[in-house]
C-alpha angles and dihedrals in degrees: 000000000000125000098259091051090051092050091049089054088051089050091053091049089050091052088054088048091052094049099041098040092042090051093047094048091044089053091055090056091219103174117249095359125107110148089193095129100048090106092049091049092047094051093043092050096045103035106018142246102313094055092041090054091046091050093046096047093044089051092059093043089053090047089049088059097041103038105016141289094276088080092063099075090054086069086090089064092050090049091051090049090054093048095050093045093046092051095047097040099055107153095350139022099216122180088255091053090046092055092047091048091046091051094047092045091050087067102029098049094055092049085065102030101043096065090045090048091048095049098043100035108017086250098301126098103166093256127125088263089072088073091060091046092050090050093049092046090048089053088060101262120148114258096248090050092046091050093047096048091041089054090046088055091051094042092048089063098033100044094044091051093042094050093045090048092054092046089052093049092049090053089061110096091212091055093048091047090049090051094047117129100186 
């Protein structure tokens, strides 16, 4: 099997990780935690932007088939995640880079996702982030502002944990060996 084929297999596995882990975490209703982009972050950090984008977009297409078409527009969020991680992680995804990526993603992902969330769901999706949105809306904030800052709160926790988890995984020799393409 050539290197490109191996990487595509890893991308497919990462899509499954995104969907399965994201679904399991969502079912637990843990506030502000999703872990539905760990596979995208892993592939973007290890193999670069193209494969990260492929993984992220494919995740949302698969989720569109398995859980409904409203998941598809969120592919733009997953694409942005892949781009940010790939640009930051060049050569190595250290803990410092993971923290930087997580912080950037906490603000960038909601810039794309909040308007989608607002149009498709009126701002509420049934996640723990809804509590933050309700609190902000009750405090007199506009709905778009409430949805954006609510999503930032969720993404701050989720993207930092997701990026640090990937950095930790990539430090493991057995993981690096398993993801070897040479």
